[in-house]
Structures are given as C-alpha cells and as structure tokens.
PQR file with spaces between the fields and no chain letter, atoms N, CA, C, O and H, PARSE charges and radii, in Angstrom:
ATOM       1  N    UNK     1      76.761  106.184  131.746 -0.4000 1.5000
ATOM       2  CA   UNK     1      76.770  106.591  133.121 -0.0000 2.0000
ATOM       3  C    UNK     1      75.886  105.724  133.924  0.5500 1.7000
ATOM       4  O    UNK     1      74.738  105.530  133.524 -0.5500 1.4000
ATOM       5  N    UNK     2      76.313  105.173  135.036 -0.4000 1.5000
ATOM       6  CA   UNK     2      75.439  104.231  135.824 -0.0000 2.0000
ATOM       7  C    UNK     2      74.313  104.992  136.514  0.5500 1.7000
ATOM       8  O    UNK     2      74.393  106.182  136.819 -0.5500 1.4000
ATOM       9  H    UNK     2      77.246  105.330  135.360  0.4000 1.0000
ATOM      10  N    UNK     3      73.293  104.237  136.726 -0.4000 1.5000
ATOM      11  CA   UNK     3      72.095  104.679  137.452 -0.0000 2.0000
ATOM      12  C    UNK     3      72.091  103.984  138.771  0.5500 1.7000
ATOM      13  O    UNK     3      72.251  102.766  138.854 -0.5500 1.4000
ATOM      14  H    UNK     3      73.228  103.271  136.478  0.4000 1.0000
ATOM      15  N    UNK     4      71.901  104.782  139.832 -0.4000 1.5000
ATOM      16  CA   UNK     4      71.891  104.192  141.183 -0.0000 2.0000
ATOM      17  C    UNK     4      70.494  104.472  141.827  0.5500 1.7000
ATOM      18  O    UNK     4      69.881  105.520  141.626 -0.5500 1.4000
ATOM      19  H    UNK     4      71.771  105.771  139.765  0.4000 1.0000
ATOM      20  N    UNK     5      70.060  103.499  142.581 -0.4000 1.5000
ATOM      21  CA   UNK     5      68.781  103.709  143.339 -0.0000 2.0000
ATOM      22  C    UNK     5      69.098  104.047  144.810  0.5500 1.7000
ATOM      23  O    UNK     5      69.911  103.374  145.444 -0.5500 1.4000
ATOM      24  H    UNK     5      70.558  102.647  142.744  0.4000 1.0000
ATOM      25  N    UNK     6      68.482  105.039  145.315 -0.4000 1.5000
ATOM      26  CA   UNK     6      68.617  105.360  146.769 -0.0000 2.0000
ATOM      27  C    UNK     6      67.245  105.227  147.502  0.5500 1.7000
ATOM      28  O    UNK     6      66.159  105.411  146.951 -0.5500 1.4000
ATOM      29  H    UNK     6      67.821  105.585  144.800  0.4000 1.0000
ATOM      30  N    UNK     7      67.412  104.905  148.726 -0.4000 1.5000
ATOM      31  CA   UNK     7      66.186  104.861  149.569 -0.0000 2.0000
ATOM      32  C    UNK     7      66.519  105.480  150.838  0.5500 1.7000
ATOM      33  O    UNK     7      67.594  105.242  151.390 -0.5500 1.4000
ATOM      34  H    UNK     7      68.294  104.755  149.174  0.4000 1.0000
ATOM      35  N    UNK     8      65.570  106.337  151.373 -0.4000 1.5000
ATOM      36  CA   UNK     8      65.654  107.067  152.584 -0.0000 2.0000
ATOM      37  C    UNK     8      65.351  106.127  153.767  0.5500 1.7000
ATOM      38  O    UNK     8      64.303  105.481  153.787 -0.5500 1.4000
ATOM      39  H    UNK     8      64.697  106.530  150.925  0.4000 1.0000
ATOM      40  N    UNK     9      66.261  106.051  154.746 -0.4000 1.5000
ATOM      41  CA   UNK     9      66.028  105.250  155.929 -0.0000 2.0000
ATOM      42  C    UNK     9      64.843  105.839  156.727  0.5500 1.7000
ATOM      43  O    UNK     9      64.198  105.051  157.418 -0.5500 1.4000
ATOM      44  H    UNK     9      67.112  106.575  154.730  0.4000 1.0000
ATOM      45  N    UNK    10      64.520  107.029  156.707 -0.4000 1.5000
ATOM      46  CA   UNK    10      63.520  107.658  157.527 -0.0000 2.0000
ATOM      47  C    UNK    10      62.096  107.657  156.815  0.5500 1.7000
ATOM      48  O    UNK    10      61.148  107.041  157.303 -0.5500 1.4000
ATOM      49  H    UNK    10      65.044  107.670  156.146  0.4000 1.0000
ATOM      50  N    UNK    11      62.008  108.339  155.706 -0.4000 1.5000
ATOM      51  CA   UNK    11      60.649  108.517  155.082 -0.0000 2.0000
ATOM      52  C    UNK    11      60.314  107.498  153.978  0.5500 1.7000
ATOM      53  O    UNK    11      59.186  107.439  153.489 -0.5500 1.4000
ATOM      54  H    UNK    11      62.778  108.839  155.310  0.4000 1.0000
ATOM      55  N    UNK    12      61.327  106.698  153.600 -0.4000 1.5000
ATOM      56  CA   UNK    12      61.151  105.689  152.623 -0.0000 2.0000
ATOM      57  C    UNK    12      61.087  106.120  151.166  0.5500 1.7000
ATOM      58  O    UNK    12      60.734  105.337  150.284 -0.5500 1.4000
ATOM      59  H    UNK    12      62.243  106.746  153.997  0.4000 1.0000
ATOM      60  N    UNK    13      61.450  107.430  150.922 -0.4000 1.5000
ATOM      61  CA   UNK    13      61.546  107.948  149.561 -0.0000 2.0000
ATOM      62  C    UNK    13      62.487  107.205  148.759  0.5500 1.7000
ATOM      63  O    UNK    13      63.625  107.023  149.189 -0.5500 1.4000
ATOM      64  H    UNK    13      61.736  108.065  151.639  0.4000 1.0000
ATOM      65  N    UNK    14      62.106  106.732  147.574 -0.4000 1.5000
ATOM      66  CA   UNK    14      62.995  106.001  146.663 -0.0000 2.0000
ATOM      67  C    UNK    14      63.135  106.787  145.284  0.5500 1.7000
ATOM      68  O    UNK    14      62.159  107.282  144.722 -0.5500 1.4000
ATOM      69  H    UNK    14      61.181  106.880  147.224  0.4000 1.0000
ATOM      70  N    UNK    15      64.333  106.852  144.826 -0.4000 1.5000
ATOM      71  CA   UNK    15      64.551  107.521  143.585 -0.0000 2.0000
ATOM      72  C    UNK    15      65.814  107.032  142.892  0.5500 1.7000
ATOM      73  O    UNK    15      66.721  106.535  143.559 -0.5500 1.4000
ATOM      74  H    UNK    15      65.127  106.449  145.282  0.4000 1.0000
ATOM      75  N    UNK    16      65.896  107.158  141.583 -0.4000 1.5000
ATOM      76  CA   UNK    16      67.017  106.796  140.750 -0.0000 2.0000
ATOM      77  C    UNK    16      67.742  108.120  140.383  0.5500 1.7000
ATOM      78  O    UNK    16      67.143  109.182  140.215 -0.5500 1.4000
ATOM      79  H    UNK    16      65.158  107.561  141.041  0.4000 1.0000
ATOM      80  N    UNK    17      69.112  107.959  140.273 -0.4000 1.5000
ATOM      81  CA   UNK    17      69.910  109.097  139.844 -0.0000 2.0000
ATOM      82  C    UNK    17      71.101  108.562  138.994  0.5500 1.7000
ATOM      83  O    UNK    17      71.651  107.504  139.299 -0.5500 1.4000
ATOM      84  H    UNK    17      69.599  107.096  140.410  0.4000 1.0000
ATOM      85  N    UNK    18      71.475  109.271  137.976 -0.4000 1.5000
ATOM      86  CA   UNK    18      72.640  109.019  137.166 -0.0000 2.0000
ATOM      87  C    UNK    18      73.875  109.711  137.813  0.5500 1.7000
ATOM      88  O    UNK    18      73.915  110.920  138.039 -0.5500 1.4000
ATOM      89  H    UNK    18      71.028  110.130  137.728  0.4000 1.0000
ATOM      90  N    UNK    19      74.823  108.886  138.077 -0.4000 1.5000
ATOM      91  CA   UNK    19      76.080  109.399  138.616 -0.0000 2.0000
ATOM      92  C    UNK    19      77.367  108.784  138.019  0.5500 1.7000
ATOM      93  O    UNK    19      77.378  107.601  137.678 -0.5500 1.4000
ATOM      94  H    UNK    19      74.791  107.904  137.894  0.4000 1.0000
ATOM      95  N    UNK    20      78.379  109.528  137.899 -0.4000 1.5000
ATOM      96  CA   UNK    20      79.640  108.963  137.355 -0.0000 2.0000
ATOM      97  C    UNK    20      80.288  108.124  138.449  0.5500 1.7000
ATOM      98  O    UNK    20      79.880  108.196  139.608 -0.5500 1.4000
ATOM      99  H    UNK    20      78.370  110.488  138.176  0.4000 1.0000
ATOM     100  N    UNK    21      81.222  107.385  138.115 -0.4000 1.5000
ATOM     101  CA   UNK    21      81.983  106.528  139.077 -0.0000 2.0000
ATOM     102  C    UNK    21      82.714  107.294  140.002  0.5500 1.7000
ATOM     103  O    UNK    21      82.918  106.821  141.120 -0.5500 1.4000
ATOM     104  H    UNK    21      81.553  107.326  137.174  0.4000 1.0000
ATOM     105  N    UNK    22      83.177  108.506  139.676 -0.4000 1.5000
ATOM     106  CA   UNK    22      84.011  109.389  140.517 -0.0000 2.0000
ATOM     107  C    UNK    22      83.196  110.224  141.406  0.5500 1.7000
ATOM     108  O    UNK    22      83.772  110.827  142.312 -0.5500 1.4000
ATOM     109  H    UNK    22      83.012  108.891  138.768  0.4000 1.0000
ATOM     110  N    UNK    23      81.912  110.336  141.260 -0.4000 1.5000
ATOM     111  CA   UNK    23      81.104  111.112  142.102 -0.0000 2.0000
ATOM     112  C    UNK    23      80.857  110.405  143.496  0.5500 1.7000
ATOM     113  O    UNK    23      80.730  109.182  143.557 -0.5500 1.4000
ATOM     114  H    UNK    23      81.443  109.847  140.524  0.4000 1.0000
ATOM     115  N    UNK    24      80.796  111.184  144.567 -0.4000 1.5000
ATOM     116  CA   UNK    24      80.564  110.629  145.922 -0.0000 2.0000
ATOM     117  C    UNK    24      79.090  110.115  145.947  0.5500 1.7000
ATOM     118  O    UNK    24      78.243  110.651  145.232 -0.5500 1.4000
ATOM     119  H    UNK    24      80.900  112.177  144.517  0.4000 1.0000
ATOM     120  N    UNK    25      78.805  109.125  146.734 -0.4000 1.5000
ATOM     121  CA   UNK    25      77.441  108.692  146.875 -0.0000 2.0000
ATOM     122  C    UNK    25      76.636  109.707  147.667  0.5500 1.7000
ATOM     123  O    UNK    25      77.193  110.349  148.557 -0.5500 1.4000
ATOM     124  H    UNK    25      79.494  108.691  147.315  0.4000 1.0000
ATOM     125  N    UNK    26      75.392  109.878  147.394 -0.4000 1.5000
ATOM     126  CA   UNK    26      74.515  110.722  148.049 -0.0000 2.0000
ATOM     127  C    UNK    26      74.308  110.273  149.446  0.5500 1.7000
ATOM     128  O    UNK    26      74.289  109.065  149.681 -0.5500 1.4000
ATOM     129  H    UNK    26      74.939  109.357  146.671  0.4000 1.0000
ATOM     130  N    UNK    27      74.140  111.199  150.456 -0.4000 1.5000
ATOM     131  CA   UNK    27      73.962  110.868  151.841 -0.0000 2.0000
ATOM     132  C    UNK    27      72.759  111.441  152.475  0.5500 1.7000
ATOM     133  O    UNK    27      72.404  111.078  153.597 -0.5500 1.4000
ATOM     134  H    UNK    27      74.155  112.180  150.266  0.4000 1.0000
ATOM     135  N    UNK    28      72.064  112.408  151.724 -0.4000 1.5000
ATOM     136  CA   UNK    28      70.945  113.169  152.377 -0.0000 2.0000
ATOM     137  C    UNK    28      69.783  113.097  151.482  0.5500 1.7000
ATOM     138  O    UNK    28      69.881  113.432  150.302 -0.5500 1.4000
ATOM     139  H    UNK    28      72.352  112.703  150.813  0.4000 1.0000
ATOM     140  N    UNK    29      68.627  112.648  152.025 -0.4000 1.5000
ATOM     141  CA   UNK    29      67.348  112.568  151.305 -0.0000 2.0000
ATOM     142  C    UNK    29      66.894  113.938  150.784  0.5500 1.7000
ATOM     143  O    UNK    29      66.897  114.887  151.567 -0.5500 1.4000
ATOM     144  H    UNK    29      68.547  112.376  152.983  0.4000 1.0000
ATOM     145  N    UNK    30      66.510  114.098  149.529 -0.4000 1.5000
ATOM     146  CA   UNK    30      66.077  115.361  149.055 -0.0000 2.0000
ATOM     147  C    UNK    30      64.671  115.800  149.589  0.5500 1.7000
ATOM     148  O    UNK    30      64.274  116.962  149.511 -0.5500 1.4000
ATOM     149  H    UNK    30      66.508  113.327  148.892  0.4000 1.0000
ATOM     150  N    UNK    31      63.971  114.802  150.124 -0.4000 1.5000
ATOM     151  CA   UNK    31      62.631  115.118  150.658 -0.0000 2.0000
ATOM     152  C    UNK    31      62.656  115.585  152.153  0.5500 1.7000
ATOM     153  O    UNK    31      62.131  116.643  152.499 -0.5500 1.4000
ATOM     154  H    UNK    31      64.293  113.858  150.188  0.4000 1.0000
ATOM     155  N    UNK    32      63.294  114.738  153.023 -0.4000 1.5000
ATOM     156  CA   UNK    32      63.277  115.056  154.412 -0.0000 2.0000
ATOM     157  C    UNK    32      64.631  115.368  155.042  0.5500 1.7000
ATOM     158  O    UNK    32      64.685  115.618  156.246 -0.5500 1.4000
ATOM     159  H    UNK    32      63.720  113.878  152.742  0.4000 1.0000
ATOM     160  N    UNK    33      65.751  115.365  154.264 -0.4000 1.5000
ATOM     161  CA   UNK    33      67.100  115.703  154.646 -0.0000 2.0000
ATOM     162  C    UNK    33      67.669  114.731  155.664  0.5500 1.7000
ATOM     163  O    UNK    33      68.583  115.090  156.407 -0.5500 1.4000
ATOM     164  H    UNK    33      65.707  115.162  153.286  0.4000 1.0000
ATOM     165  N    UNK    34      67.143  113.483  155.719 -0.4000 1.5000
ATOM     166  CA   UNK    34      67.623  112.478  156.673 -0.0000 2.0000
ATOM     167  C    UNK    34      68.622  111.529  155.798  0.5500 1.7000
ATOM     168  O    UNK    34      68.915  111.762  154.625 -0.5500 1.4000
ATOM     169  H    UNK    34      66.401  113.191  155.116  0.4000 1.0000
ATOM     170  N    UNK    35      69.077  110.467  156.530 -0.4000 1.5000
ATOM     171  CA   UNK    35      70.161  109.574  155.891 -0.0000 2.0000
ATOM     172  C    UNK    35      69.577  108.682  154.748  0.5500 1.7000
ATOM     173  O    UNK    35      68.481  108.133  154.859 -0.5500 1.4000
ATOM     174  H    UNK    35      68.839  110.278  157.482  0.4000 1.0000
ATOM     175  N    UNK    36      70.347  108.573  153.677 -0.4000 1.5000
ATOM     176  CA   UNK    36      69.991  107.726  152.502 -0.0000 2.0000
ATOM     177  C    UNK    36      70.904  106.442  152.590  0.5500 1.7000
ATOM     178  O    UNK    36      71.928  106.378  153.270 -0.5500 1.4000
ATOM     179  H    UNK    36      71.238  109.019  153.587  0.4000 1.0000
ATOM     180  N    UNK    37      70.415  105.473  151.844 -0.4000 1.5000
ATOM     181  CA   UNK    37      71.240  104.256  151.518 -0.0000 2.0000
ATOM     182  C    UNK    37      71.115  103.913  150.126  0.5500 1.7000
ATOM     183  O    UNK    37      70.083  104.196  149.517 -0.5500 1.4000
ATOM     184  H    UNK    37      69.583  105.524  151.292  0.4000 1.0000
ATOM     185  N    UNK    38      72.149  103.285  149.533 -0.4000 1.5000
ATOM     186  CA   UNK    38      72.050  102.828  148.145 -0.0000 2.0000
ATOM     187  C    UNK    38      71.283  101.518  148.223  0.5500 1.7000
ATOM     188  O    UNK    38      71.465  100.746  149.164 -0.5500 1.4000
ATOM     189  H    UNK    38      72.987  103.056  150.028  0.4000 1.0000
ATOM     190  N    UNK    39      70.439  101.266  147.252 -0.4000 1.5000
ATOM     191  CA   UNK    39      69.723   99.927  147.062 -0.0000 2.0000
ATOM     192  C    UNK    39      70.331   99.208  146.017  0.5500 1.7000
ATOM     193  O    UNK    39      70.381   99.677  144.880 -0.5500 1.4000
ATOM     194  H    UNK    39      70.292  101.893  146.488  0.4000 1.0000
ATOM     195  N    UNK    40      70.837   98.016  146.333 -0.4000 1.5000
ATOM     196  CA   UNK    40      71.490   97.159  145.409 -0.0000 2.0000
ATOM     197  C    UNK    40      70.523   96.087  144.904  0.5500 1.7000
ATOM     198  O    UNK    40      69.897   95.407  145.716 -0.5500 1.4000
ATOM     199  H    UNK    40      70.797   97.635  147.256  0.4000 1.0000
ATOM     200  N    UNK    41      70.386   95.920  143.605 -0.4000 1.5000
ATOM     201  CA   UNK    41      69.418   94.955  143.062 -0.0000 2.0000
ATOM     202  C    UNK    41      70.168   93.984  142.160  0.5500 1.7000
ATOM     203  O    UNK    41      71.372   93.767  142.301 -0.5500 1.4000
ATOM     204  H    UNK    41      70.895   96.472  142.945  0.4000 1.0000
ATOM     205  N    UNK    42      69.413   93.410  141.229 -0.4000 1.5000
ATOM     206  CA   UNK    42      69.995   92.421  140.346 -0.0000 2.0000
ATOM     207  C    UNK    42      70.939   93.093  139.320  0.5500 1.7000
ATOM     208  O    UNK    42      70.706   94.233  138.916 -0.5500 1.4000
ATOM     209  H    UNK    42      68.436   93.586  141.114  0.4000 1.0000
ATOM     210  N    UNK    43      71.953   92.412  138.923 -0.4000 1.5000
ATOM     211  CA   UNK    43      72.794   93.065  137.894 -0.0000 2.0000
ATOM     212  C    UNK    43      72.040   93.243  136.592  0.5500 1.7000
ATOM     213  O    UNK    43      71.029   92.592  136.329 -0.5500 1.4000
ATOM     214  H    UNK    43      72.142   91.486  139.251  0.4000 1.0000
ATOM     215  N    UNK    44      72.597   94.194  135.748 -0.4000 1.5000
ATOM     216  CA   UNK    44      71.959   94.413  134.457 -0.0000 2.0000
ATOM     217  C    UNK    44      72.109   93.412  133.450  0.5500 1.7000
ATOM     218  O    UNK    44      71.387   93.417  132.453 -0.5500 1.4000
ATOM     219  H    UNK    44      73.419   94.723  135.961  0.4000 1.0000
ATOM     220  N    UNK    45      73.123   92.427  133.667 -0.4000 1.5000
ATOM     221  CA   UNK    45      73.403   91.382  132.738 -0.0000 2.0000
ATOM     222  C    UNK    45      73.415   90.070  133.469  0.5500 1.7000
ATOM     223  O    UNK    45      74.046   89.926  134.516 -0.5500 1.4000
ATOM     224  H    UNK    45      73.709   92.422  134.477  0.4000 1.0000
ATOM     225  N    UNK    46      72.697   89.095  132.896 -0.4000 1.5000
ATOM     226  CA   UNK    46      72.780   87.746  133.493 -0.0000 2.0000
ATOM     227  C    UNK    46      73.009   86.741  132.370  0.5500 1.7000
ATOM     228  O    UNK    46      72.340   86.804  131.339 -0.5500 1.4000
ATOM     229  H    UNK    46      72.184   89.212  132.046  0.4000 1.0000
ATOM     230  N    UNK    47      73.953   85.810  132.559 -0.4000 1.5000
ATOM     231  CA   UNK    47      74.307   84.879  131.620 -0.0000 2.0000
ATOM     232  C    UNK    47      73.607   83.569  131.786  0.5500 1.7000
ATOM     233  O    UNK    47      73.941   82.837  132.718 -0.5500 1.4000
ATOM     234  H    UNK    47      74.497   85.759  133.397  0.4000 1.0000
ATOM     235  N    UNK    48      72.669   83.219  130.960 -0.4000 1.5000
ATOM     236  CA   UNK    48      71.927   82.011  131.113 -0.0000 2.0000
ATOM     237  C    UNK    48      72.013   81.152  129.849  0.5500 1.7000
ATOM     238  O    UNK    48      72.206   81.672  128.750 -0.5500 1.4000
ATOM     239  H    UNK    48      72.399   83.813  130.203  0.4000 1.0000
ATOM     240  N    UNK    49      71.870   79.849  130.012 -0.4000 1.5000
ATOM     241  CA   UNK    49      72.003   78.976  128.869 -0.0000 2.0000
ATOM     242  C    UNK    49      73.375   78.439  128.691  0.5500 1.7000
ATOM     243  O    UNK    49      74.255   78.679  129.518 -0.5500 1.4000
ATOM     244  H    UNK    49      71.714   79.426  130.905  0.4000 1.0000
ATOM     245  N    UNK    50      73.587   77.686  127.583 -0.4000 1.5000
ATOM     246  CA   UNK    50      74.812   77.078  127.365 -0.0000 2.0000
ATOM     247  C    UNK    50      75.836   78.022  126.658  0.5500 1.7000
ATOM     248  O    UNK    50      75.429   79.036  126.092 -0.5500 1.4000
ATOM     249  H    UNK    50      72.872   77.491  126.912  0.4000 1.0000
ATOM     250  N    UNK    51      77.042   77.729  126.682 -0.4000 1.5000
ATOM     251  CA   UNK    51      78.006   78.597  125.935 -0.0000 2.0000
ATOM     252  C    UNK    51      78.801   79.531  126.911  0.5500 1.7000
ATOM     253  O    UNK    51      79.658   80.288  126.455 -0.5500 1.4000
ATOM     254  H    UNK    51      77.373   76.905  127.142  0.4000 1.0000
ATOM     255  N    UNK    52      78.540   79.486  128.168 -0.4000 1.5000
ATOM     256  CA   UNK    52      79.200   80.401  129.060 -0.0000 2.0000
ATOM     257  C    UNK    52      80.213   79.765  129.964  0.5500 1.7000
ATOM     258  O    UNK    52      80.814   80.435  130.804 -0.5500 1.4000
ATOM     259  H    UNK    52      77.844   78.872  128.539  0.4000 1.0000
ATOM     260  N    UNK    53      80.407   78.497  129.806 -0.4000 1.5000
ATOM     261  CA   UNK    53      81.386   77.764  130.662 -0.0000 2.0000
ATOM     262  C    UNK    53      82.421   77.062  129.740  0.5500 1.7000
ATOM     263  O    UNK    53      82.163   76.806  128.564 -0.5500 1.4000
ATOM     264  H    UNK    53      79.919   77.953  129.124  0.4000 1.0000
ATOM     265  N    UNK    54      83.615   76.763  130.340 -0.4000 1.5000
ATOM     266  CA   UNK    54      84.643   76.234  129.552 -0.0000 2.0000
ATOM     267  C    UNK    54      84.283   74.901  128.892  0.5500 1.7000
ATOM     268  O    UNK    54      84.631   74.618  127.745 -0.5500 1.4000
ATOM     269  H    UNK    54      83.824   76.971  131.295  0.4000 1.0000
ATOM     270  N    UNK    55      83.543   74.077  129.708 -0.4000 1.5000
ATOM     271  CA   UNK    55      83.173   72.742  129.120 -0.0000 2.0000
ATOM     272  C    UNK    55      82.064   72.816  128.062  0.5500 1.7000
ATOM     273  O    UNK    55      81.853   71.846  127.334 -0.5500 1.4000
ATOM     274  H    UNK    55      83.260   74.307  130.639  0.4000 1.0000
ATOM     275  N    UNK    56      81.350   73.954  127.961 -0.4000 1.5000
ATOM     276  CA   UNK    56      80.402   74.051  126.915 -0.0000 2.0000
ATOM     277  C    UNK    56      80.960   74.164  125.473  0.5500 1.7000
ATOM     278  O    UNK    56      80.301   73.832  124.487 -0.5500 1.4000
ATOM     279  H    UNK    56      81.522   74.742  128.552  0.4000 1.0000
ATOM     280  N    UNK    57      82.233   74.659  125.420 -0.4000 1.5000
ATOM     281  CA   UNK    57      82.839   74.805  124.042 -0.0000 2.0000
ATOM     282  C    UNK    57      83.727   73.731  123.625  0.5500 1.7000
ATOM     283  O    UNK    57      84.290   73.780  122.531 -0.5500 1.4000
ATOM     284  H    UNK    57      82.768   74.928  126.220  0.4000 1.0000
ATOM     285  N    UNK    58      83.890   72.726  124.465 -0.4000 1.5000
ATOM     286  CA   UNK    58      84.812   71.549  124.089 -0.0000 2.0000
ATOM     287  C    UNK    58      83.993   70.620  123.179  0.5500 1.7000
ATOM     288  O    UNK    58      82.773   70.481  123.272 -0.5500 1.4000
ATOM     289  H    UNK    58      83.433   72.686  125.353  0.4000 1.0000
ATOM     290  N    UNK    59      84.780   70.003  122.296 -0.4000 1.5000
ATOM     291  CA   UNK    59      84.081   69.034  121.338 -0.0000 2.0000
ATOM     292  C    UNK    59      83.658   67.821  122.174  0.5500 1.7000
ATOM     293  O    UNK    59      84.244   67.495  123.206 -0.5500 1.4000
ATOM     294  H    UNK    59      85.771   70.116  122.220  0.4000 1.0000
ATOM     295  N    UNK    60      82.612   67.182  121.669 -0.4000 1.5000
ATOM     296  CA   UNK    60      82.062   66.023  122.365 -0.0000 2.0000
ATOM     297  C    UNK    60      83.115   64.887  122.398  0.5500 1.7000
ATOM     298  O    UNK    60      83.857   64.684  121.437 -0.5500 1.4000
ATOM     299  H    UNK    60      82.135   67.448  120.831  0.4000 1.0000
ATOM     300  N    UNK    61      83.153   64.206  123.457 -0.4000 1.5000
ATOM     301  CA   UNK    61      84.170   63.071  123.635 -0.0000 2.0000
ATOM     302  C    UNK    61      83.473   61.864  123.238  0.5500 1.7000
ATOM     303  O    UNK    61      82.288   61.688  123.520 -0.5500 1.4000
ATOM     304  H    UNK    61      82.550   64.372  124.238  0.4000 1.0000
ATOM     305  N    UNK    62      84.232   60.952  122.535 -0.4000 1.5000
ATOM     306  CA   UNK    62      83.733   59.691  122.145 -0.0000 2.0000
ATOM     307  C    UNK    62      84.216   58.671  123.231  0.5500 1.7000
ATOM     308  O    UNK    62      85.252   58.864  123.869 -0.5500 1.4000
ATOM     309  H    UNK    62      85.195   61.094  122.306  0.4000 1.0000
ATOM     310  N    UNK    63      83.454   57.634  123.400 -0.4000 1.5000
ATOM     311  CA   UNK    63      83.834   56.622  124.429 -0.0000 2.0000
ATOM     312  C    UNK    63      84.478   55.377  123.690  0.5500 1.7000
ATOM     313  O    UNK    63      84.641   54.311  124.285 -0.5500 1.4000
ATOM     314  H    UNK    63      82.613   57.478  122.882  0.4000 1.0000
ATOM     315  N    UNK    64      84.795   55.540  122.516 -0.4000 1.5000
ATOM     316  CA   UNK    64      85.407   54.426  121.692 -0.0000 2.0000
ATOM     317  C    UNK    64      86.846   54.295  122.159  0.5500 1.7000
ATOM     318  O    UNK    64      87.554   55.274  122.396 -0.5500 1.4000
ATOM     319  H    UNK    64      84.663   56.405  122.033  0.4000 1.0000
ATOM     320  N    UNK    65      87.236   53.050  122.277 -0.4000 1.5000
ATOM     321  CA   UNK    65      88.599   52.728  122.612 -0.0000 2.0000
ATOM     322  C    UNK    65      89.224   51.808  121.523  0.5500 1.7000
ATOM     323  O    UNK    65      88.752   50.700  121.269 -0.5500 1.4000
ATOM     324  H    UNK    65      86.661   52.255  122.084  0.4000 1.0000
ATOM     325  N    UNK    66      90.236   52.292  120.938 -0.4000 1.5000
ATOM     326  CA   UNK    66      90.866   51.471  119.832 -0.0000 2.0000
ATOM     327  C    UNK    66      91.940   50.504  120.186  0.5500 1.7000
ATOM     328  O    UNK    66      92.471   49.823  119.309 -0.5500 1.4000
ATOM     329  H    UNK    66      90.620   53.192  121.145  0.4000 1.0000
C-alpha cells in the first residue's frame, strides 16, 4: 500500500498516511481542518549506472574492416 505525504496549506502540519489507490485523497487537515495538499517527492526507485539503456547491453563493436 502506497504512503502519501500531505502538507496543510494553512498551519504547515505535515504527515504521512497509507492509502490504497482507490481511496480518495485527503482534503482536510486533521489539526486545523483547513485545506491539504499532497507533497510529491523523489520516486522510491532510481536507476543509476550502466545496464539500463539499450546500448549498454549491445556487444562491443570492432572497427576492423576486412
């Protein structure tokens, strides 16, 4: 189940909550009852290094001409 971070536009209260994909986004701050917004951050997965592109898996080409 994904974890979402919410921030209150009014009081600045920040919290994380587990929600299913089918649940509606929260819209009211539990502290002050004002408007919330989802905070989007870095993805949980980042692909770094070699091996993630089509040209990384191709065999080395030789420059020899016969």
